[in-house]
KOLTOR-605670 format. One record per residue: residue number from 1; residue in three letters; x, y, z of N, C-alpha, C, CB in turn. Coordinates in nm, 2 decimals. Last residue first. Glycine has a CB too. Layout:
% KOLTOR-605670
 num residuo     nu     nv     nw    cau    cav    caw     cu     cv     cw    cbu    cbv    cbw
 NUM     ALA      X      Y      Z      X      Y      Z      X      Y      Z      X      Y      Z
...
***
This chain:
% KOLTOR-605670
 num residuo     nu     nv     nw    cau    cav    caw     cu     cv     cw    cbu    cbv    cbw
 198     SER  -1.98  -1.12   1.50  -2.10  -1.12   1.41  -2.22  -1.08   1.49  -2.11  -1.26   1.35
 197     SER  -1.70  -0.91   1.57  -1.80  -1.01   1.62  -1.92  -1.00   1.53  -1.84  -0.99   1.76
 196     HIS  -1.41  -0.88   1.37  -1.53  -0.82   1.44  -1.62  -0.93   1.47  -1.60  -0.71   1.35
 195     TYR  -1.08  -0.81   1.25  -1.18  -0.90   1.32  -1.30  -0.82   1.37  -1.11  -0.98   1.43
 194     PHE  -0.92  -0.78   0.95  -0.98  -0.71   1.06  -1.09  -0.80   1.12  -1.04  -0.58   1.01
 193     PHE  -0.61  -0.82   0.78  -0.73  -0.88   0.83  -0.79  -0.81   0.96  -0.71  -1.03   0.87
 192     HIS  -0.37  -0.71   0.70  -0.49  -0.67   0.63  -0.62  -0.73   0.69  -0.48  -0.72   0.49
 191     ASN  -0.13  -0.56   0.92  -0.20  -0.68   0.88  -0.34  -0.64   0.81  -0.22  -0.78   0.99
 190     LEU   0.08  -0.29   0.83  -0.03  -0.34   0.91  -0.10  -0.46   0.84  -0.14  -0.23   0.93
 189     LEU   0.42  -0.32   0.78   0.29  -0.30   0.72   0.18  -0.36   0.81   0.28  -0.36   0.58
 188     PRO   0.73  -0.16   0.89   0.63  -0.27   0.89   0.49  -0.23   0.84   0.61  -0.32   1.04
 187     SER   0.91   0.02   0.63   0.87   0.00   0.77   0.76  -0.10   0.77   0.82   0.13   0.83
 186     ASN   1.16  -0.05   0.40   1.01  -0.04   0.42   0.98  -0.07   0.57   0.94  -0.15   0.33
 185     TYR   1.43   0.03   0.19   1.37   0.02   0.33   1.22   0.04   0.33   1.44   0.13   0.42
 184     ASN   1.70  -0.07   0.00   1.56  -0.05   0.01   1.51  -0.06   0.15   1.48  -0.14  -0.09
 183     TYR   1.99   0.01  -0.18   1.94  -0.03  -0.04   1.79   0.01  -0.04   2.02   0.04   0.07
 182     SER   2.24  -0.09  -0.42   2.11  -0.02  -0.38   2.07  -0.08  -0.24   2.00  -0.05  -0.49
 181     MET   2.50  -0.04  -0.66   2.46  -0.09  -0.53   2.33  -0.02  -0.49   2.57  -0.07  -0.42
 180     SER   2.67  -0.12  -0.96   2.56  -0.05  -0.89   2.54  -0.12  -0.76   2.43  -0.04  -0.98
 179     VAL   2.89  -0.09  -1.24   2.87  -0.14  -1.10   2.76  -0.06  -1.03   3.00  -0.13  -1.02
 178     GLY   3.00  -0.17  -1.57   2.92  -0.09  -1.47   2.90  -0.16  -1.34   2.78  -0.07  -1.53
 177     PHE   3.15  -0.14  -1.89   3.15  -0.20  -1.75   3.06  -0.11  -1.66   3.29  -0.21  -1.70
 176     LYS   3.18  -0.03  -2.13   3.09  -0.14  -2.13   3.08  -0.20  -1.99   3.13  -0.25  -2.22
 175     LYS   3.26   0.28  -2.01   3.25   0.21  -2.14   3.14   0.09  -2.12   3.38   0.15  -2.18
 174     TYR   3.18   0.26  -1.68   3.29   0.30  -1.77   3.29   0.21  -1.89   3.43   0.29  -1.70
 173     ASP   2.98   0.36  -1.41   3.00   0.29  -1.53   3.12   0.35  -1.61   2.88   0.28  -1.62
 172     TRP   2.80   0.33  -1.11   2.92   0.39  -1.18   2.94   0.30  -1.30   3.05   0.38  -1.08
 171     SER   2.56   0.42  -0.85   2.61   0.34  -0.97   2.72   0.41  -1.03   2.49   0.33  -1.07
 170     VAL   2.36   0.38  -0.57   2.48   0.44  -0.62   2.53   0.35  -0.74   2.59   0.45  -0.51
 169     ALA   2.05   0.44  -0.41   2.12   0.37  -0.51   2.25   0.45  -0.55   2.03   0.34  -0.63
 168     LEU   1.80   0.39  -0.18   1.92   0.46  -0.20   2.00   0.37  -0.30   2.01   0.47  -0.07
 167     ASN   1.47   0.45  -0.05   1.56   0.38  -0.15   1.68   0.46  -0.17   1.49   0.36  -0.29
 166     GLY   1.20   0.40   0.18   1.32   0.47   0.13   1.40   0.38   0.04   1.40   0.51   0.25
 165     THR   0.89   0.46   0.35   0.97   0.38   0.26   1.09   0.46   0.21   0.88   0.34   0.13
 164     ARG   0.65   0.43   0.61   0.78   0.49   0.56   0.85   0.40   0.46   0.87   0.52   0.68
 163     PRO   0.39   0.31   0.62   0.41   0.44   0.68   0.54   0.51   0.62   0.42   0.43   0.82
 162     ILE   0.22   0.16   0.36   0.34   0.15   0.44   0.38   0.29   0.49   0.46   0.09   0.35
 161     PHE  -0.12   0.06   0.35  -0.02   0.17   0.34   0.10   0.14   0.42  -0.09   0.30   0.38
 160     GLY  -0.27  -0.16   0.40  -0.25  -0.13   0.26  -0.15  -0.02   0.24  -0.37  -0.10   0.20
 159     ALA  -0.45  -0.06   0.69  -0.40  -0.17   0.61  -0.38  -0.12   0.47  -0.49  -0.29   0.61
 158     ILE  -0.34   0.25   0.85  -0.44   0.15   0.81  -0.38   0.05   0.71  -0.56   0.22   0.74
 157     GLU  -0.24   0.43   1.14  -0.20   0.36   1.02  -0.31   0.25   0.98  -0.07   0.29   1.04
 156     GLY  -0.31   0.55   1.38  -0.38   0.59   1.26  -0.35   0.51   1.14  -0.37   0.73   1.24
 155     ASN  -0.19   0.47   1.61  -0.13   0.60   1.55  -0.20   0.63   1.42   0.02   0.58   1.53
 154     GLY  -0.32   0.23   1.66  -0.34   0.35   1.75  -0.29   0.48   1.69  -0.28   0.32   1.88
 153     ARG  -0.42   0.10   1.35  -0.34   0.10   1.46  -0.37   0.23   1.54  -0.19   0.10   1.42
 152     TYR  -0.76   0.00   1.25  -0.63   0.06   1.23  -0.55   0.07   1.36  -0.65   0.20   1.17
 151     ALA  -0.97  -0.15   1.33  -0.94  -0.14   1.19  -0.82  -0.07   1.15  -1.06  -0.08   1.12
 150     GLY  -1.06  -0.17   1.59  -0.94  -0.26   1.55  -0.91  -0.25   1.40  -0.97  -0.40   1.58
 149     THR  -1.41  -0.15   1.54  -1.29  -0.13   1.61  -1.18  -0.22   1.56  -1.32  -0.15   1.76
 148     THR  -1.59  -0.03   1.25  -1.55  -0.14   1.34  -1.43  -0.10   1.42  -1.53  -0.27   1.27
 147     GLY  -1.62   0.14   1.04  -1.74   0.10   1.11  -1.72  -0.01   1.21  -1.85   0.06   1.02
 146     PHE  -1.40   0.25   0.93  -1.45   0.12   0.87  -1.57   0.07   0.95  -1.34   0.02   0.87
 145     ASP  -1.22   0.51   0.85  -1.35   0.48   0.93  -1.41   0.36   0.86  -1.44   0.61   0.93
 144     GLY  -0.87   0.57   0.89  -0.99   0.52   0.82  -1.11   0.50   0.91  -0.96   0.39   0.75
 143     HIS  -0.55   0.71   0.80  -0.66   0.68   0.90  -0.78   0.64   0.82  -0.68   0.79   1.00
 142     SER  -0.20   0.79   0.77  -0.33   0.74   0.72  -0.42   0.71   0.83  -0.31   0.61   0.63
 141     ASN   0.09   0.92   0.64   0.00   0.92   0.76  -0.14   0.88   0.70   0.00   1.05   0.84
 140     THR   0.40   0.85   0.50   0.26   0.85   0.48   0.18   0.83   0.62   0.22   0.73   0.39
 139     VAL   0.69   0.95   0.36   0.63   0.93   0.49   0.48   0.95   0.46   0.68   1.04   0.59
 138     SER   0.97   0.85   0.16   0.83   0.89   0.17   0.78   0.86   0.31   0.75   0.83   0.06
 137     PHE   1.27   0.91  -0.02   1.21   0.88   0.10   1.07   0.93   0.11   1.29   0.93   0.22
 136     ASN   1.55   0.84  -0.24   1.41   0.89  -0.21   1.36   0.84  -0.08   1.32   0.85  -0.33
 135     ALA   1.83   0.89  -0.45   1.78   0.86  -0.32   1.64   0.91  -0.31   1.86   0.92  -0.20
 134     SER   2.12   0.82  -0.64   1.97   0.84  -0.64   1.92   0.80  -0.50   1.91   0.76  -0.76
 133     LEU   2.42   0.91  -0.80   2.35   0.89  -0.68   2.20   0.91  -0.69   2.41   0.97  -0.56
 132     ARG   2.69   0.81  -1.00   2.56   0.87  -0.99   2.50   0.82  -0.86   2.47   0.82  -1.11
 131     LEU   3.00   0.87  -1.18   2.93   0.82  -1.06   2.80   0.89  -1.05   3.02   0.85  -0.93
 130     THR   3.15   0.96  -1.38   3.04   0.88  -1.42   2.96   0.82  -1.30   3.08   0.77  -1.51
 129     LYS   3.37   1.08  -1.26   3.27   1.17  -1.32   3.15   1.09  -1.37   3.33   1.25  -1.43
 128     LEU   3.58   0.91  -1.19   3.47   0.93  -1.09   3.35   1.01  -1.15   3.52   1.00  -0.97
 127     LEU   3.78   0.90  -1.37   3.68   0.80  -1.38   3.56   0.82  -1.29   3.74   0.66  -1.35
 126     GLY   3.85   1.25  -1.35   3.88   1.12  -1.41   3.76   1.02  -1.42   3.98   1.05  -1.33
 125     PRO   3.69   1.43  -1.08   3.80   1.41  -1.18   3.80   1.26  -1.23   3.93   1.44  -1.12
 124     LEU   3.35   1.56  -1.07   3.46   1.49  -1.01   3.57   1.45  -1.12   3.41   1.36  -0.94
 123     PHE   3.14   1.67  -1.20   3.25   1.76  -1.16   3.36   1.69  -1.10   3.19   1.86  -1.06
 122     ARG   2.95   1.48  -1.24   3.03   1.51  -1.35   3.15   1.61  -1.32   2.95   1.58  -1.46
 121     PHE   2.78   1.31  -1.08   2.90   1.38  -1.03   3.00   1.40  -1.14   2.97   1.29  -0.92
 120     GLN   2.44   1.35  -1.07   2.55   1.29  -1.15   2.67   1.37  -1.12   2.51   1.29  -1.30
 119     GLN   2.17   1.29  -0.84   2.29   1.37  -0.88   2.39   1.28  -0.96   2.36   1.41  -0.75
 118     GLN   1.86   1.33  -0.69   1.94   1.26  -0.79   2.06   1.35  -0.83   1.85   1.22  -0.92
 117     TYR   1.62   1.28  -0.45   1.74   1.35  -0.48   1.82   1.26  -0.58   1.83   1.38  -0.36
 116     ALA   1.30   1.33  -0.30   1.39   1.26  -0.39   1.51   1.35  -0.43   1.30   1.22  -0.52
 115     PHE   1.03   1.28  -0.08   1.16   1.35  -0.10   1.24   1.27  -0.20   1.23   1.38   0.03
 114     GLU   0.69   1.33   0.01   0.79   1.25  -0.07   0.91   1.34  -0.10   0.73   1.20  -0.20
 113     TRP   0.44   1.31   0.26   0.55   1.38   0.19   0.64   1.28   0.12   0.63   1.46   0.29
 112     GLY   0.08   1.26   0.29   0.22   1.25   0.33   0.31   1.33   0.24   0.27   1.11   0.34
 111     GLN  -0.22   1.07   0.35  -0.15   1.19   0.31   0.00   1.18   0.36  -0.22   1.32   0.35
 110     ALA  -0.52   0.90   0.32  -0.38   0.89   0.32  -0.31   1.02   0.27  -0.33   0.76   0.24
 109     ILE  -0.82   0.78   0.44  -0.75   0.90   0.41  -0.60   0.87   0.42  -0.79   1.02   0.49
 108     ALA  -1.10   0.58   0.36  -0.96   0.59   0.41  -0.90   0.72   0.36  -0.88   0.47   0.36
 107     THR  -1.43   0.46   0.44  -1.34   0.56   0.38  -1.20   0.56   0.44  -1.40   0.70   0.39
 106     GLY  -1.62   0.15   0.42  -1.59   0.29   0.46  -1.49   0.36   0.38  -1.55   0.29   0.60
 105     ALA  -1.56  -0.13   0.29  -1.59  -0.09   0.43  -1.54   0.05   0.45  -1.52  -0.18   0.53
 104     ASN  -1.62  -0.41   0.10  -1.61  -0.27   0.10  -1.65  -0.21   0.23  -1.70  -0.21  -0.02
 103     VAL  -1.43  -0.72   0.18  -1.56  -0.64   0.18  -1.52  -0.49   0.15  -1.63  -0.66   0.31
 102     SER  -1.32  -1.05   0.15  -1.30  -0.91   0.12  -1.43  -0.84   0.11  -1.22  -0.90  -0.01
 101     GLN  -1.32  -1.29   0.41  -1.38  -1.24   0.30  -1.35  -1.09   0.28  -1.54  -1.25   0.31
 100     LEU  -1.31  -1.58   0.60  -1.22  -1.47   0.55  -1.29  -1.42   0.42  -1.08  -1.53   0.52
  99     ILE  -1.43  -1.71   0.90  -1.47  -1.67   0.76  -1.38  -1.56   0.71  -1.62  -1.64   0.75
  98     LYS  -1.30  -1.97   1.10  -1.30  -1.83   1.06  -1.36  -1.82   0.92  -1.16  -1.77   1.07
  97     TYR  -1.50  -2.22   1.28  -1.41  -2.18   1.17  -1.41  -2.03   1.15  -1.44  -2.25   1.04
  96     GLY  -1.71  -2.28   1.45  -1.58  -2.23   1.51  -1.47  -2.20   1.40  -1.53  -2.34   1.59
  95     GLU  -1.85  -2.51   1.23  -1.87  -2.44   1.36  -1.73  -2.40   1.41  -1.95  -2.51   1.46
  94     PHE  -1.88  -2.64   0.99  -1.77  -2.55   1.01  -1.79  -2.46   1.13  -1.75  -2.47   0.89
  93     GLN  -2.24  -2.67   0.92  -2.11  -2.72   0.92  -2.01  -2.61   0.96  -2.07  -2.77   0.78
  92     GLY  -2.50  -2.58   0.90  -2.46  -2.63   1.03  -2.32  -2.68   1.04  -2.55  -2.74   1.07
  91     GLU  -2.51  -2.48   0.65  -2.59  -2.59   0.68  -2.54  -2.66   0.81  -2.59  -2.69   0.57
  90     PHE  -2.38  -2.24   0.64  -2.31  -2.35   0.59  -2.38  -2.48   0.63  -2.16  -2.35   0.64
  89     GLY  -2.53  -2.05   0.77  -2.49  -2.02   0.63  -2.42  -2.14   0.57  -2.41  -1.90   0.63
  88     ASN  -2.63  -2.12   1.01  -2.51  -2.05   1.01  -2.46  -2.02   0.87  -2.40  -2.12   1.09
  87     ASP  -2.86  -2.27   1.08  -2.88  -2.15   1.00  -2.75  -2.06   0.99  -3.00  -2.07   1.06
  86     ASN  -2.79  -2.48   1.24  -2.82  -2.51   1.10  -2.84  -2.39   1.01  -2.94  -2.60   1.09
  85     GLY  -2.52  -2.40   1.47  -2.66  -2.40   1.42  -2.68  -2.42   1.28  -2.72  -2.27   1.46
  84     PRO  -2.25  -2.18   1.57  -2.32  -2.31   1.56  -2.46  -2.29   1.52  -2.32  -2.38   1.70
  83     GLU  -2.08  -1.94   1.35  -2.16  -1.98   1.47  -2.22  -2.12   1.46  -2.27  -1.87   1.50
  82     ILE  -1.77  -1.85   1.24  -1.89  -1.93   1.21  -1.96  -1.98   1.33  -1.86  -2.04   1.11
  81     MET  -1.64  -1.53   1.28  -1.64  -1.67   1.32  -1.78  -1.73   1.28  -1.62  -1.68   1.47
  80     THR  -1.48  -1.31   1.04  -1.58  -1.34   1.14  -1.57  -1.49   1.18  -1.72  -1.30   1.09
  79     VAL  -1.28  -1.06   0.89  -1.28  -1.20   0.95  -1.39  -1.21   1.05  -1.14  -1.22   1.02
  78     ASP  -1.21  -0.90   0.58  -1.29  -0.91   0.70  -1.28  -1.05   0.76  -1.43  -0.87   0.68
  77     ASN  -1.00  -0.70   0.43  -1.02  -0.84   0.45  -1.08  -0.87   0.58  -0.88  -0.92   0.43
  76     ILE  -1.13  -0.41   0.26  -1.05  -0.47   0.37  -1.08  -0.62   0.36  -1.08  -0.41   0.50
  75     ILE  -1.14  -0.14   0.04  -1.15  -0.29   0.05  -1.06  -0.34   0.16  -1.12  -0.36  -0.08
  74     TYR  -1.33   0.15   0.04  -1.20   0.09   0.07  -1.23  -0.06   0.09  -1.14   0.16   0.19
  73     ASN  -1.52   0.33  -0.06  -1.53   0.19  -0.09  -1.40   0.11  -0.07  -1.58   0.17  -0.24
  72     THR  -1.27   0.60  -0.12  -1.41   0.55  -0.08  -1.42   0.40  -0.13  -1.52   0.64  -0.13
  71     ILE  -1.00   0.79  -0.02  -1.04   0.66  -0.08  -1.18   0.62  -0.03  -0.94   0.55  -0.06
  70     ARG  -0.82   1.06  -0.08  -0.94   1.02  -0.01  -1.00   0.90  -0.08  -1.04   1.14   0.01
  69     LYS  -0.49   1.16  -0.05  -0.58   1.07  -0.12  -0.70   1.04  -0.03  -0.51   0.94  -0.16
  68     ARG  -0.23   1.39  -0.10  -0.35   1.35  -0.02  -0.44   1.27  -0.10  -0.42   1.48   0.04
  67     PHE   0.11   1.49  -0.09   0.00   1.43  -0.15  -0.11   1.40  -0.05   0.04   1.30  -0.22
  66     TRP   0.40   1.68  -0.18   0.30   1.65  -0.08   0.18   1.59  -0.15   0.26   1.78   0.00
  65     GLY   0.76   1.67  -0.25   0.62   1.66  -0.29   0.53   1.63  -0.17   0.60   1.55  -0.39
  64     LEU   1.06   1.78  -0.38   0.98   1.78  -0.26   0.83   1.77  -0.30   1.01   1.90  -0.16
  63     THR   1.37   1.70  -0.53   1.22   1.71  -0.54   1.16   1.69  -0.40   1.17   1.60  -0.64
  62     LEU   1.65   1.80  -0.70   1.60   1.78  -0.57   1.45   1.80  -0.57   1.67   1.88  -0.46
  61     THR   1.89   1.69  -0.94   1.75   1.74  -0.91   1.72   1.71  -0.76   1.65   1.67  -1.00
  60     GLY   2.18   1.76  -1.15   2.11   1.70  -1.03   1.97   1.76  -1.01   2.19   1.71  -0.91
  59     ALA   2.44   1.85  -1.28   2.34   1.77  -1.33   2.27   1.69  -1.21   2.40   1.66  -1.43
  58     PRO   2.62   2.04  -1.15   2.60   2.05  -1.29   2.48   1.96  -1.35   2.72   2.02  -1.37
  57     ARG   2.35   2.22  -1.00   2.46   2.21  -1.10   2.56   2.10  -1.05   2.52   2.34  -1.11
  56     THR   2.00   2.12  -0.96   2.13   2.16  -0.90   2.24   2.14  -1.01   2.17   2.07  -0.78
  55     TYR   1.67   2.22  -0.95   1.78   2.17  -1.03   1.91   2.22  -0.98   1.77   2.21  -1.18
  54     PHE   1.38   2.13  -0.78   1.49   2.22  -0.79   1.60   2.15  -0.87   1.54   2.27  -0.65
  53     GLU   1.03   2.11  -0.77   1.15   2.04  -0.82   1.26   2.15  -0.84   1.13   1.96  -0.95
  52     MET   0.74   2.03  -0.59   0.84   2.13  -0.63   0.97   2.06  -0.66   0.86   2.24  -0.51
  51     GLN   0.40   1.93  -0.61   0.54   1.89  -0.62   0.63   2.02  -0.66   0.56   1.78  -0.72
  50     VAL   0.10   1.78  -0.50   0.18   1.91  -0.52   0.32   1.87  -0.52   0.14   2.01  -0.41
  49     ASP  -0.20   1.62  -0.56  -0.05   1.60  -0.56   0.01   1.74  -0.59  -0.01   1.50  -0.66
  48     LEU  -0.49   1.47  -0.46  -0.43   1.60  -0.47  -0.28   1.58  -0.46  -0.48   1.70  -0.37
  47     ASN  -0.75   1.25  -0.55  -0.61   1.27  -0.52  -0.57   1.41  -0.55  -0.53   1.18  -0.61
  46     SER  -0.99   1.02  -0.47  -0.97   1.16  -0.51  -0.84   1.20  -0.46  -1.09   1.25  -0.45
  45     SER  -1.07   0.69  -0.57  -0.98   0.78  -0.49  -0.97   0.92  -0.55  -0.84   0.71  -0.50
  44     TYR  -1.27   0.40  -0.52  -1.25   0.53  -0.59  -1.15   0.61  -0.50  -1.38   0.60  -0.61
  43     THR  -1.31   0.06  -0.59  -1.26   0.16  -0.50  -1.23   0.29  -0.58  -1.13   0.11  -0.43
  42     PRO  -1.60  -0.12  -0.70  -1.47  -0.06  -0.73  -1.44   0.04  -0.62  -1.47   0.01  -0.86
  41     SER  -1.75  -0.37  -0.48  -1.76  -0.26  -0.57  -1.62  -0.20  -0.60  -1.85  -0.15  -0.51
  40     LEU  -1.83  -0.71  -0.45  -1.74  -0.61  -0.43  -1.75  -0.50  -0.53  -1.59  -0.66  -0.43
  39     GLY  -2.00  -0.93  -0.48  -2.06  -0.80  -0.48  -1.97  -0.69  -0.45  -2.17  -0.80  -0.37
  38     SER  -1.87  -1.17  -0.46  -1.90  -1.12  -0.60  -1.97  -0.99  -0.60  -2.00  -1.22  -0.66
  37     ASN  -1.62  -1.26  -0.27  -1.74  -1.17  -0.26  -1.77  -1.11  -0.40  -1.71  -1.05  -0.16
  36     ASN  -1.53  -1.59  -0.16  -1.51  -1.48  -0.25  -1.64  -1.39  -0.25  -1.49  -1.53  -0.40
  35     VAL  -1.43  -1.71   0.15  -1.55  -1.69   0.06  -1.53  -1.57  -0.03  -1.68  -1.68   0.15
  34     THR  -1.26  -1.95   0.32  -1.24  -1.83   0.24  -1.36  -1.82   0.14  -1.11  -1.82   0.17
  33     VAL  -1.26  -2.07   0.64  -1.34  -2.08   0.51  -1.32  -1.94   0.44  -1.49  -2.11   0.54
  32     SER  -1.03  -2.23   0.86  -1.09  -2.11   0.80  -1.17  -2.15   0.67  -0.99  -2.00   0.77
  31     PRO  -0.90  -2.33   1.18  -0.95  -2.36   1.05  -1.03  -2.24   0.99  -1.03  -2.49   1.04
  30     ILE  -0.63  -2.23   1.35  -0.78  -2.20   1.35  -0.83  -2.22   1.21  -0.82  -2.06   1.41
  29     ALA  -0.41  -2.35   1.24  -0.43  -2.36   1.38  -0.58  -2.33   1.41  -0.34  -2.26   1.46
  28     ALA  -0.49  -2.51   0.92  -0.44  -2.40   1.00  -0.47  -2.42   1.15  -0.51  -2.27   0.95
  27     THR  -0.62  -2.72   0.78  -0.48  -2.74   0.84  -0.43  -2.63   0.93  -0.38  -2.77   0.73
  26     ASP  -0.85  -2.68   0.65  -0.86  -2.75   0.77  -0.72  -2.76   0.84  -0.92  -2.89   0.75
  25     ASN  -1.00  -2.44   0.46  -0.86  -2.48   0.51  -0.87  -2.54   0.64  -0.77  -2.35   0.51
  24     VAL  -1.20  -2.42   0.18  -1.19  -2.46   0.32  -1.05  -2.50   0.35  -1.29  -2.58   0.35
  23     THR  -1.34  -2.18  -0.03  -1.22  -2.26  -0.01  -1.21  -2.29   0.14  -1.09  -2.20  -0.06
  22     THR  -1.57  -2.09  -0.28  -1.55  -2.11  -0.14  -1.44  -2.21  -0.12  -1.68  -2.16  -0.07
  21     ASN  -1.67  -1.85  -0.53  -1.58  -1.96  -0.49  -1.57  -1.97  -0.34  -1.44  -1.95  -0.55
  20     PRO  -1.74  -1.64  -0.79  -1.80  -1.72  -0.68  -1.71  -1.84  -0.65  -1.94  -1.76  -0.71
  19     LEU  -1.50  -1.39  -0.84  -1.57  -1.51  -0.89  -1.62  -1.59  -0.78  -1.46  -1.59  -0.98
  18     ILE  -1.37  -1.19  -0.70  -1.51  -1.17  -0.71  -1.58  -1.29  -0.78  -1.54  -1.05  -0.79
  17     SER  -1.10  -1.24  -0.70  -1.16  -1.22  -0.57  -1.31  -1.20  -0.58  -1.10  -1.10  -0.50
  16     GLN  -1.02  -1.27  -0.96  -1.01  -1.39  -0.88  -1.08  -1.37  -0.74  -0.87  -1.43  -0.85
  15     VAL  -1.02  -1.00  -1.05  -1.12  -1.10  -1.10  -1.13  -1.22  -1.00  -1.09  -1.14  -1.24
  14     GLY  -0.98  -0.75  -0.80  -0.92  -0.85  -0.89  -1.03  -0.95  -0.93  -0.80  -0.92  -0.82
  13     PRO  -1.18  -0.45  -0.82  -1.13  -0.57  -0.75  -1.07  -0.67  -0.85  -1.24  -0.63  -0.66
  12     ARG  -1.07  -0.15  -0.98  -1.16  -0.26  -0.97  -1.10  -0.37  -0.89  -1.20  -0.31  -1.11
  11     SER  -1.02   0.18  -0.90  -0.95   0.05  -0.90  -1.06  -0.06  -0.88  -0.84   0.05  -0.79
  10     MET  -1.00   0.51  -1.02  -1.08   0.40  -0.99  -1.00   0.27  -1.00  -1.21   0.39  -1.07
   9     SER  -0.94   0.86  -0.95  -0.90   0.73  -1.01  -1.00   0.62  -0.95  -0.76   0.69  -0.98
   8     ARG  -0.89   1.20  -1.01  -0.98   1.10  -0.95  -0.96   0.96  -1.02  -1.13   1.14  -0.96
   7     THR  -0.68   1.48  -0.93  -0.72   1.37  -1.01  -0.82   1.28  -0.94  -0.61   1.28  -1.06
   6     LEU  -0.49   1.76  -0.96  -0.61   1.71  -0.89  -0.67   1.60  -0.98  -0.71   1.83  -0.86
   5     ALA  -0.16   1.87  -0.92  -0.26   1.79  -1.00  -0.37   1.75  -0.91  -0.19   1.67  -1.07
   4     ALA   0.11   2.09  -0.98   0.00   2.04  -0.90  -0.10   1.97  -0.98  -0.06   2.16  -0.82
   3     ASN   0.45   2.20  -0.97   0.35   2.12  -1.04   0.24   2.08  -0.94   0.40   2.00  -1.11
   2     PHE   0.72   2.42  -1.03   0.61   2.38  -0.94   0.50   2.31  -1.02   0.55   2.51  -0.87
   1     GLU   1.07   2.45  -1.03   0.96   2.42  -1.10   0.85   2.37  -1.01   0.99   2.31  -1.21
***
């Protein structure tokens, strides 16, 4: 079975991130001022998804998919330093503090592959015929243009995307009794804070 979809989606910023508010943290190693950004725009994504699904006997499926997302108005967490002087935006206060603020910054591209396998082992004898296996794995390659250096890793990974994820689950049941085991894998995620000089 073959499926393809071309879609466009929109994601609005969280209400708590756009309500006017300023929070000062004096306890961190480098003190910071978090400033909400009431001017954040929605993020838009143009998506292409292609999927092929194969059915195995007696009761199983094997799925292979490819996807590509082009995201505009991508939201990153920006970090700048508060400069000295009465015109620093804080009436001369908080010199040397970090300013943490979410901003819309450019375009991000994410594409990759998804694999999934599900099998019910009805062909096994006796109590084993209720055994079930489920597994999936995804690989995502991403890059972005945010108008600043250091916005992504050297291999192109950008904040908000996990390069590799996987799940494995085995379950068995008999009448009212059941047992299941699962394993989840996520590769490291890039830090969301991007530094630049003011």
